[in-house]
ROLO-956551 format. One record per residue (C-alpha): residue number from 1; x, y, z. Coordinates in Angstrom, 2 decimals. Example, Ala and Ser with C-alpha at 12.3 -4.5 7.8 and 13.67 -1.06 7.14 Angstrom:
2
n: 1; xx: 12.30; yy: -4.50; zz: 7.80
n: 2; xx: 13.67; yy: -1.06; zz: 7.14
END
This chain:
363
n: 1; xx: 15.83; yy: 13.06; zz: 5.28
n: 2; xx: 12.27; yy: 12.92; zz: 6.87
n: 3; xx: 10.76; yy: 14.73; zz: 4.11
n: 4; xx: 12.14; yy: 12.32; zz: 1.76
n: 5; xx: 10.72; yy: 9.22; zz: 3.95
n: 6; xx: 7.32; yy: 10.93; zz: 4.15
n: 7; xx: 6.92; yy: 11.76; zz: 0.70
n: 8; xx: 5.93; yy: 9.31; zz: -1.94
n: 9; xx: 6.31; yy: 8.96; zz: -5.61
n: 10; xx: 2.94; yy: 8.29; zz: -7.62
n: 11; xx: 3.15; yy: 5.56; zz: -9.88
n: 12; xx: 1.36; yy: 4.37; zz: -13.13
n: 13; xx: -1.30; yy: 6.79; zz: -13.53
n: 14; xx: -2.42; yy: 7.35; zz: -10.26
n: 15; xx: -2.47; yy: 10.94; zz: -9.07
n: 16; xx: -1.04; yy: 10.44; zz: -5.85
n: 17; xx: 0.76; yy: 7.76; zz: -4.11
n: 18; xx: -1.67; yy: 4.84; zz: -3.01
n: 19; xx: -1.12; yy: 2.99; zz: 0.48
n: 20; xx: -3.39; yy: 0.61; zz: 2.49
n: 21; xx: -4.59; yy: 0.62; zz: 5.90
n: 22; xx: -5.34; yy: -2.74; zz: 7.35
n: 23; xx: -7.71; yy: -3.20; zz: 10.26
n: 24; xx: -6.98; yy: -6.93; zz: 10.09
n: 25; xx: -10.65; yy: -7.93; zz: 9.79
n: 26; xx: -12.00; yy: -11.23; zz: 11.12
n: 27; xx: -14.82; yy: -12.78; zz: 9.15
n: 28; xx: -17.47; yy: -15.01; zz: 10.24
n: 29; xx: -16.62; yy: -18.44; zz: 9.97
n: 30; xx: -12.60; yy: -17.58; zz: 10.04
n: 31; xx: -10.16; yy: -16.77; zz: 13.01
n: 32; xx: -7.76; yy: -14.27; zz: 13.83
n: 33; xx: -4.90; yy: -16.59; zz: 12.27
n: 34; xx: -6.81; yy: -16.44; zz: 8.96
n: 35; xx: -6.71; yy: -12.54; zz: 9.16
n: 36; xx: -3.23; yy: -11.91; zz: 9.70
n: 37; xx: -2.14; yy: -14.26; zz: 7.06
n: 38; xx: -4.30; yy: -12.23; zz: 4.84
n: 39; xx: -2.39; yy: -9.11; zz: 6.01
n: 40; xx: 0.98; yy: -10.69; zz: 5.33
n: 41; xx: -0.23; yy: -11.63; zz: 1.76
n: 42; xx: -1.89; yy: -8.06; zz: 1.30
n: 43; xx: 1.78; yy: -6.73; zz: 2.39
n: 44; xx: 3.34; yy: -8.73; zz: 0.11
n: 45; xx: 1.13; yy: -7.71; zz: -2.88
n: 46; xx: 1.00; yy: -4.19; zz: -1.94
n: 47; xx: 4.70; yy: -3.92; zz: -1.95
n: 48; xx: 5.22; yy: -6.08; zz: -5.36
n: 49; xx: 2.77; yy: -3.68; zz: -7.11
n: 50; xx: 4.11; yy: -0.25; zz: -5.90
n: 51; xx: 1.62; yy: 0.87; zz: -2.91
n: 52; xx: 3.61; yy: 3.41; zz: -1.15
n: 53; xx: 3.14; yy: 2.33; zz: 2.55
n: 54; xx: 1.24; yy: -0.12; zz: 4.85
n: 55; xx: -0.55; yy: 0.71; zz: 8.02
n: 56; xx: -1.96; yy: -1.13; zz: 10.74
n: 57; xx: -4.81; yy: 0.57; zz: 12.83
n: 58; xx: -5.61; yy: -0.05; zz: 16.89
n: 59; xx: -8.52; yy: -1.24; zz: 18.20
n: 60; xx: -9.54; yy: -3.08; zz: 20.97
n: 61; xx: -12.86; yy: -5.47; zz: 22.32
n: 62; xx: -13.77; yy: -5.78; zz: 18.71
n: 63; xx: -13.97; yy: -9.70; zz: 17.63
n: 64; xx: -14.06; yy: -8.40; zz: 13.99
n: 65; xx: -11.09; yy: -6.75; zz: 14.19
n: 66; xx: -7.79; yy: -8.52; zz: 15.17
n: 67; xx: -5.55; yy: -5.33; zz: 15.14
n: 68; xx: -5.26; yy: -4.61; zz: 19.06
n: 69; xx: -1.40; yy: -4.81; zz: 18.94
n: 70; xx: -0.19; yy: -2.86; zz: 15.85
n: 71; xx: 3.70; yy: -3.34; zz: 17.04
n: 72; xx: 3.41; yy: -6.88; zz: 17.25
n: 73; xx: 1.92; yy: -7.15; zz: 13.81
n: 74; xx: 4.15; yy: -4.39; zz: 11.98
n: 75; xx: 7.32; yy: -6.45; zz: 13.44
n: 76; xx: 5.68; yy: -9.78; zz: 11.89
n: 77; xx: 5.11; yy: -7.80; zz: 8.35
n: 78; xx: 8.54; yy: -6.70; zz: 8.31
n: 79; xx: 9.60; yy: -10.29; zz: 8.39
n: 80; xx: 7.63; yy: -10.68; zz: 5.08
n: 81; xx: 8.22; yy: -7.75; zz: 3.16
n: 82; xx: 11.47; yy: -5.68; zz: 2.04
n: 83; xx: 10.92; yy: -2.23; zz: 0.97
n: 84; xx: 7.05; yy: -1.01; zz: 1.26
n: 85; xx: 6.69; yy: 1.55; zz: 4.45
n: 86; xx: 5.16; yy: -0.19; zz: 7.50
n: 87; xx: 3.61; yy: 1.80; zz: 9.92
n: 88; xx: 0.60; yy: 2.68; zz: 12.48
n: 89; xx: -2.45; yy: 4.36; zz: 11.46
n: 90; xx: -2.55; yy: 4.67; zz: 14.48
n: 91; xx: -1.13; yy: 3.92; zz: 17.89
n: 92; xx: -3.78; yy: 5.54; zz: 20.22
n: 93; xx: -1.25; yy: 7.49; zz: 22.16
n: 94; xx: -3.13; yy: 7.93; zz: 25.60
n: 95; xx: -3.69; yy: 4.05; zz: 25.89
n: 96; xx: 0.31; yy: 3.67; zz: 26.30
n: 97; xx: 3.24; yy: 5.52; zz: 28.28
n: 98; xx: 5.07; yy: 7.51; zz: 25.63
n: 99; xx: 8.32; yy: 5.41; zz: 26.64
n: 100; xx: 6.71; yy: 2.37; zz: 25.56
n: 101; xx: 6.09; yy: 3.19; zz: 22.43
n: 102; xx: 9.16; yy: 4.81; zz: 21.84
n: 103; xx: 10.72; yy: 1.46; zz: 22.64
n: 104; xx: 8.50; yy: -0.15; zz: 20.48
n: 105; xx: 9.00; yy: 1.68; zz: 17.44
n: 106; xx: 12.36; yy: 1.90; zz: 18.15
n: 107; xx: 12.91; yy: -1.97; zz: 17.91
n: 108; xx: 10.61; yy: -1.77; zz: 14.71
n: 109; xx: 13.37; yy: 0.85; zz: 13.18
n: 110; xx: 16.03; yy: -1.63; zz: 14.15
n: 111; xx: 14.11; yy: -4.28; zz: 12.59
n: 112; xx: 13.22; yy: -2.62; zz: 9.22
n: 113; xx: 15.61; yy: 0.56; zz: 9.21
n: 114; xx: 14.12; yy: 3.43; zz: 7.27
n: 115; xx: 10.74; yy: 1.93; zz: 6.67
n: 116; xx: 8.77; yy: 2.75; zz: 9.75
n: 117; xx: 6.06; yy: 5.23; zz: 10.11
n: 118; xx: 4.78; yy: 6.42; zz: 13.92
n: 119; xx: 1.22; yy: 7.17; zz: 13.10
n: 120; xx: -0.47; yy: 8.65; zz: 16.21
n: 121; xx: -4.26; yy: 9.33; zz: 17.56
n: 122; xx: -5.96; yy: 10.40; zz: 20.81
n: 123; xx: -9.23; yy: 8.38; zz: 20.42
n: 124; xx: -9.11; yy: 5.20; zz: 22.68
n: 125; xx: -9.78; yy: 2.94; zz: 19.56
n: 126; xx: -12.65; yy: 1.07; zz: 21.16
n: 127; xx: -15.76; yy: 1.70; zz: 23.76
n: 128; xx: -15.71; yy: 3.76; zz: 27.06
n: 129; xx: -15.70; yy: 0.95; zz: 29.71
n: 130; xx: -12.48; yy: -0.56; zz: 27.32
n: 131; xx: -10.87; yy: 2.67; zz: 27.62
n: 132; xx: -10.71; yy: 2.64; zz: 31.32
n: 133; xx: -9.44; yy: -0.85; zz: 31.28
n: 134; xx: -6.74; yy: 0.16; zz: 29.16
n: 135; xx: -5.90; yy: 3.56; zz: 30.69
n: 136; xx: -6.63; yy: 2.55; zz: 34.36
n: 137; xx: -8.84; yy: 5.70; zz: 34.86
n: 138; xx: -11.99; yy: 6.78; zz: 34.53
n: 139; xx: -11.20; yy: 10.05; zz: 33.66
n: 140; xx: -10.82; yy: 9.55; zz: 29.53
n: 141; xx: -10.76; yy: 13.04; zz: 28.43
n: 142; xx: -7.84; yy: 13.93; zz: 30.63
n: 143; xx: -6.05; yy: 11.48; zz: 28.72
n: 144; xx: -7.15; yy: 13.15; zz: 25.29
n: 145; xx: -6.96; yy: 16.55; zz: 26.87
n: 146; xx: -2.91; yy: 15.70; zz: 27.55
n: 147; xx: -2.18; yy: 14.38; zz: 24.22
n: 148; xx: 0.01; yy: 17.43; zz: 22.90
n: 149; xx: 2.29; yy: 16.67; zz: 26.44
n: 150; xx: 2.31; yy: 13.04; zz: 25.63
n: 151; xx: 3.78; yy: 13.69; zz: 21.87
n: 152; xx: 6.24; yy: 16.04; zz: 23.03
n: 153; xx: 7.58; yy: 13.49; zz: 25.57
n: 154; xx: 7.04; yy: 10.68; zz: 23.22
n: 155; xx: 9.12; yy: 13.07; zz: 20.69
n: 156; xx: 11.86; yy: 13.37; zz: 23.39
n: 157; xx: 12.25; yy: 10.04; zz: 23.91
n: 158; xx: 12.23; yy: 9.10; zz: 20.31
n: 159; xx: 15.41; yy: 12.11; zz: 20.05
n: 160; xx: 17.16; yy: 11.13; zz: 23.37
n: 161; xx: 16.80; yy: 14.88; zz: 23.78
n: 162; xx: 15.49; yy: 15.68; zz: 27.50
n: 163; xx: 17.21; yy: 18.85; zz: 28.72
n: 164; xx: 19.43; yy: 18.99; zz: 31.62
n: 165; xx: 17.90; yy: 18.88; zz: 34.58
n: 166; xx: 14.41; yy: 16.87; zz: 33.58
n: 167; xx: 13.56; yy: 14.19; zz: 35.71
n: 168; xx: 13.81; yy: 11.87; zz: 32.64
n: 169; xx: 17.20; yy: 13.41; zz: 31.15
n: 170; xx: 19.00; yy: 10.14; zz: 32.30
n: 171; xx: 16.26; yy: 7.62; zz: 31.08
n: 172; xx: 17.03; yy: 6.27; zz: 27.17
n: 173; xx: 14.48; yy: 4.73; zz: 24.67
n: 174; xx: 16.44; yy: 1.39; zz: 23.79
n: 175; xx: 16.75; yy: 1.00; zz: 21.00
n: 176; xx: 17.45; yy: 4.36; zz: 20.20
n: 177; xx: 20.16; yy: 7.47; zz: 19.58
n: 178; xx: 21.67; yy: 6.76; zz: 23.11
n: 179; xx: 23.50; yy: 3.73; zz: 20.91
n: 180; xx: 25.12; yy: 6.07; zz: 19.01
n: 181; xx: 26.58; yy: 8.11; zz: 21.65
n: 182; xx: 27.87; yy: 5.11; zz: 23.77
n: 183; xx: 31.72; yy: 3.96; zz: 23.65
n: 184; xx: 31.89; yy: 2.42; zz: 20.38
n: 185; xx: 28.29; yy: 2.24; zz: 19.62
n: 186; xx: 26.91; yy: 2.87; zz: 15.94
n: 187; xx: 22.97; yy: 3.80; zz: 15.75
n: 188; xx: 20.81; yy: 4.11; zz: 12.42
n: 189; xx: 20.34; yy: 7.95; zz: 11.79
n: 190; xx: 16.75; yy: 7.01; zz: 10.87
n: 191; xx: 14.00; yy: 7.53; zz: 13.60
n: 192; xx: 10.59; yy: 6.92; zz: 12.75
n: 193; xx: 8.64; yy: 9.75; zz: 11.56
n: 194; xx: 5.71; yy: 11.05; zz: 13.43
n: 195; xx: 2.43; yy: 11.32; zz: 11.79
n: 196; xx: -0.91; yy: 12.85; zz: 13.59
n: 197; xx: -3.96; yy: 11.15; zz: 12.67
n: 198; xx: -7.77; yy: 12.65; zz: 13.31
n: 199; xx: -11.23; yy: 12.88; zz: 12.39
n: 200; xx: -11.98; yy: 16.24; zz: 13.29
n: 201; xx: -9.84; yy: 19.76; zz: 13.89
n: 202; xx: -8.09; yy: 18.81; zz: 16.88
n: 203; xx: -5.40; yy: 17.07; zz: 15.33
n: 204; xx: -5.52; yy: 18.63; zz: 12.37
n: 205; xx: -4.50; yy: 22.16; zz: 13.81
n: 206; xx: -1.78; yy: 20.57; zz: 16.16
n: 207; xx: -0.10; yy: 18.49; zz: 12.84
n: 208; xx: -0.19; yy: 21.91; zz: 11.01
n: 209; xx: 1.40; yy: 23.97; zz: 13.87
n: 210; xx: 4.33; yy: 21.51; zz: 14.85
n: 211; xx: 4.88; yy: 21.00; zz: 10.86
n: 212; xx: 4.11; yy: 17.44; zz: 10.75
n: 213; xx: 2.19; yy: 15.33; zz: 8.40
n: 214; xx: -1.59; yy: 14.69; zz: 8.63
n: 215; xx: -3.74; yy: 11.81; zz: 8.09
n: 216; xx: -7.34; yy: 12.12; zz: 8.10
n: 217; xx: -9.92; yy: 9.47; zz: 8.54
n: 218; xx: -12.38; yy: 10.37; zz: 5.62
n: 219; xx: -13.48; yy: 6.34; zz: 5.73
n: 220; xx: -15.56; yy: 7.35; zz: 8.96
n: 221; xx: -15.71; yy: 11.14; zz: 9.18
n: 222; xx: -16.52; yy: 11.90; zz: 5.52
n: 223; xx: -18.29; yy: 15.17; zz: 6.17
n: 224; xx: -15.20; yy: 16.56; zz: 8.18
n: 225; xx: -12.73; yy: 15.88; zz: 5.51
n: 226; xx: -11.94; yy: 19.00; zz: 3.82
n: 227; xx: -12.75; yy: 21.30; zz: 6.72
n: 228; xx: -9.79; yy: 19.32; zz: 8.64
n: 229; xx: -7.63; yy: 19.57; zz: 5.34
n: 230; xx: -8.14; yy: 23.29; zz: 5.19
n: 231; xx: -7.58; yy: 24.05; zz: 8.99
n: 232; xx: -4.10; yy: 21.70; zz: 8.55
n: 233; xx: -2.72; yy: 23.53; zz: 5.54
n: 234; xx: -3.92; yy: 27.30; zz: 6.94
n: 235; xx: -2.08; yy: 26.25; zz: 10.44
n: 236; xx: 0.94; yy: 24.58; zz: 8.76
n: 237; xx: 4.64; yy: 25.91; zz: 10.23
n: 238; xx: 7.67; yy: 24.70; zz: 8.24
n: 239; xx: 9.58; yy: 22.68; zz: 10.51
n: 240; xx: 12.63; yy: 20.61; zz: 10.15
n: 241; xx: 10.43; yy: 17.40; zz: 9.49
n: 242; xx: 8.42; yy: 19.38; zz: 6.31
n: 243; xx: 8.61; yy: 22.29; zz: 4.51
n: 244; xx: 5.17; yy: 22.21; zz: 2.96
n: 245; xx: 1.87; yy: 20.21; zz: 4.36
n: 246; xx: 1.39; yy: 16.89; zz: 3.52
n: 247; xx: -2.16; yy: 15.13; zz: 4.06
n: 248; xx: -3.19; yy: 11.95; zz: 3.60
n: 249; xx: -6.85; yy: 10.53; zz: 3.46
n: 250; xx: -7.94; yy: 7.28; zz: 4.59
n: 251; xx: -10.44; yy: 6.07; zz: 2.08
n: 252; xx: -12.93; yy: 2.92; zz: 1.92
n: 253; xx: -12.97; yy: 1.44; zz: -1.33
n: 254; xx: -13.76; yy: -2.08; zz: -2.64
n: 255; xx: -13.19; yy: -3.43; zz: -6.41
n: 256; xx: -14.67; yy: -6.11; zz: -7.84
n: 257; xx: -14.92; yy: -7.98; zz: -11.05
n: 258; xx: -18.83; yy: -7.38; zz: -11.12
n: 259; xx: -20.35; yy: -4.38; zz: -9.75
n: 260; xx: -23.46; yy: -6.09; zz: -8.56
n: 261; xx: -20.73; yy: -8.10; zz: -6.11
n: 262; xx: -19.41; yy: -4.98; zz: -4.76
n: 263; xx: -22.48; yy: -3.93; zz: -3.27
n: 264; xx: -23.23; yy: -7.09; zz: -1.96
n: 265; xx: -19.78; yy: -7.41; zz: -0.07
n: 266; xx: -20.03; yy: -3.56; zz: 1.04
n: 267; xx: -23.55; yy: -4.47; zz: 2.29
n: 268; xx: -22.37; yy: -7.00; zz: 4.63
n: 269; xx: -19.47; yy: -4.87; zz: 5.85
n: 270; xx: -22.55; yy: -2.54; zz: 6.43
n: 271; xx: -24.11; yy: -4.66; zz: 8.70
n: 272; xx: -20.85; yy: -4.97; zz: 10.36
n: 273; xx: -21.05; yy: -1.23; zz: 11.14
n: 274; xx: -24.59; yy: -1.07; zz: 12.31
n: 275; xx: -24.12; yy: -3.69; zz: 14.74
n: 276; xx: -20.89; yy: -1.92; zz: 16.01
n: 277; xx: -22.89; yy: 1.14; zz: 16.14
n: 278; xx: -25.27; yy: -0.33; zz: 18.41
n: 279; xx: -23.21; yy: -2.32; zz: 20.95
n: 280; xx: -23.47; yy: -5.47; zz: 19.35
n: 281; xx: -19.76; yy: -5.91; zz: 17.61
n: 282; xx: -19.03; yy: -9.41; zz: 16.09
n: 283; xx: -17.19; yy: -10.89; zz: 13.23
n: 284; xx: -17.78; yy: -9.45; zz: 9.50
n: 285; xx: -20.84; yy: -11.10; zz: 8.33
n: 286; xx: -21.06; yy: -12.80; zz: 5.09
n: 287; xx: -23.28; yy: -11.27; zz: 2.17
n: 288; xx: -25.45; yy: -13.97; zz: 2.46
n: 289; xx: -26.21; yy: -13.16; zz: 6.16
n: 290; xx: -26.99; yy: -9.21; zz: 5.10
n: 291; xx: -29.11; yy: -10.15; zz: 2.51
n: 292; xx: -31.00; yy: -12.02; zz: 4.71
n: 293; xx: -30.99; yy: -9.64; zz: 7.44
n: 294; xx: -33.94; yy: -7.43; zz: 8.08
n: 295; xx: -32.69; yy: -3.80; zz: 8.30
n: 296; xx: -35.12; yy: -1.32; zz: 10.13
n: 297; xx: -35.67; yy: 2.03; zz: 8.39
n: 298; xx: -33.38; yy: 3.79; zz: 11.10
n: 299; xx: -30.55; yy: 0.76; zz: 9.90
n: 300; xx: -31.49; yy: 1.76; zz: 6.20
n: 301; xx: -31.04; yy: 5.07; zz: 6.56
n: 302; xx: -27.60; yy: 4.36; zz: 8.23
n: 303; xx: -26.34; yy: 2.24; zz: 5.73
n: 304; xx: -27.33; yy: 4.62; zz: 2.80
n: 305; xx: -25.18; yy: 7.15; zz: 4.62
n: 306; xx: -22.45; yy: 4.89; zz: 5.27
n: 307; xx: -21.94; yy: 3.27; zz: 1.78
n: 308; xx: -22.25; yy: 6.66; zz: 0.32
n: 309; xx: -18.64; yy: 7.28; zz: 1.62
n: 310; xx: -17.17; yy: 3.57; zz: 0.56
n: 311; xx: -15.86; yy: 3.61; zz: -3.02
n: 312; xx: -17.18; yy: 0.55; zz: -4.82
n: 313; xx: -17.57; yy: -1.17; zz: -7.81
n: 314; xx: -15.75; yy: -2.51; zz: -10.92
n: 315; xx: -12.12; yy: -1.22; zz: -11.16
n: 316; xx: -12.67; yy: 1.44; zz: -13.76
n: 317; xx: -15.56; yy: 2.68; zz: -11.17
n: 318; xx: -13.22; yy: 2.63; zz: -7.95
n: 319; xx: -10.46; yy: 4.51; zz: -10.18
n: 320; xx: -12.89; yy: 7.37; zz: -10.94
n: 321; xx: -14.14; yy: 7.73; zz: -7.67
n: 322; xx: -10.76; yy: 7.59; zz: -6.06
n: 323; xx: -9.82; yy: 10.36; zz: -8.73
n: 324; xx: -12.63; yy: 12.54; zz: -7.78
n: 325; xx: -12.28; yy: 12.31; zz: -4.29
n: 326; xx: -8.73; yy: 13.60; zz: -4.69
n: 327; xx: -9.79; yy: 16.58; zz: -6.74
n: 328; xx: -12.13; yy: 17.34; zz: -4.26
n: 329; xx: -9.61; yy: 17.23; zz: -1.42
n: 330; xx: -6.30; yy: 18.07; zz: -2.80
n: 331; xx: -4.97; yy: 15.16; zz: -0.75
n: 332; xx: -1.43; yy: 14.45; zz: -1.20
n: 333; xx: -1.82; yy: 10.44; zz: -0.69
n: 334; xx: -4.88; yy: 8.21; zz: -0.80
n: 335; xx: -4.58; yy: 5.07; zz: 1.75
n: 336; xx: -7.19; yy: 2.47; zz: 0.72
n: 337; xx: -8.89; yy: 0.36; zz: 3.44
n: 338; xx: -10.83; yy: -2.47; zz: 1.92
n: 339; xx: -13.26; yy: -4.46; zz: 4.28
n: 340; xx: -15.02; yy: -7.46; zz: 3.33
n: 341; xx: -15.94; yy: -10.87; zz: 4.52
n: 342; xx: -13.29; yy: -12.78; zz: 3.14
n: 343; xx: -9.54; yy: -12.26; zz: 2.97
n: 344; xx: -9.82; yy: -13.18; zz: -0.66
n: 345; xx: -11.76; yy: -10.65; zz: -1.80
n: 346; xx: -9.97; yy: -8.08; zz: -0.06
n: 347; xx: -6.89; yy: -9.24; zz: -1.90
n: 348; xx: -8.39; yy: -9.02; zz: -5.29
n: 349; xx: -9.72; yy: -5.51; zz: -4.59
n: 350; xx: -6.35; yy: -4.05; zz: -4.07
n: 351; xx: -4.80; yy: -6.26; zz: -6.75
n: 352; xx: -7.57; yy: -4.77; zz: -9.42
n: 353; xx: -6.83; yy: -1.10; zz: -7.96
n: 354; xx: -3.41; yy: -1.54; zz: -9.02
n: 355; xx: -4.38; yy: -2.77; zz: -12.18
n: 356; xx: -6.76; yy: -0.10; zz: -13.07
n: 357; xx: -3.78; yy: 2.37; zz: -12.07
n: 358; xx: -1.38; yy: 0.38; zz: -14.07
n: 359; xx: 0.96; yy: 0.09; zz: -11.16
n: 360; xx: 3.98; yy: -2.10; zz: -11.35
n: 361; xx: 3.48; yy: -5.59; zz: -11.98
n: 362; xx: 0.11; yy: -5.09; zz: -13.96
n: 363; xx: -0.40; yy: -8.05; zz: -16.55
END
């Protein structure tokens, strides 16, 4: 059952299923309320146009990113959609107690049965000081190093199968399987499939050894994409979840009606990244602000490197770039994240990509 929920079907002329990764970005002059309304609009568009899944990423202490609470956002999106898969891309497990995540995603599964994915990462999704505030410790590597144990504990809570004698044997994540074993209880047979997320080899190897699906962050670690996917496939062992590897990659892509506008929008997003990487996070700037900004030679070098991994341009150019990326990586699914100053530009980008591939609902 889980393999069918994980594997999507390509629609139109797309070589593999296409999905959406949402950072719930907040542009200068707008609010988090505006950004969340845009997320609802994009999720509804994605569902209508045949995108396979819609994930929300966990970030903290970033003014331009309003996705600090993926479970809350996913519950809201579940109320506004009917079919599309919804999930975390991802929940940063060391930031949370495994029981809390089991309860949150058990609740989401109850709200949207058979539509929830649980993507997990081990990075903090923020800077060191914020991570210390989240984890209540200065020993941040300890949380990351414990990730395999945290994952095993979370899986036990989701399956409600701690062995006899374990101190957690009588603890149950609710909603969850215990309701099916209670007198008169009836519980859905589904539980959210677990995905491992990563930007290096650690999670790739672990996902392979456990026979889990793997999602790689190509959009900010492109140089590691092919080595990580190779490691995942080499390490893969068949499991009750999958009999063969299944790898998704996150791709930064932006389609606009005119090529010049795509360059303007991507340069504004690049300025946002420059500020983030230099400890000056803020709202996503306007293209006009980016055009007026005086970039240093070092910043220009960073922007050239960063934009080289953003597939952008007209719909045909974006389709060509995505097709080429699929051929180079052999990814089983492409998850597109379109970052721009306004929600209208992001919404239009997903629509244009759907048109380029002849996804359902095309005019």
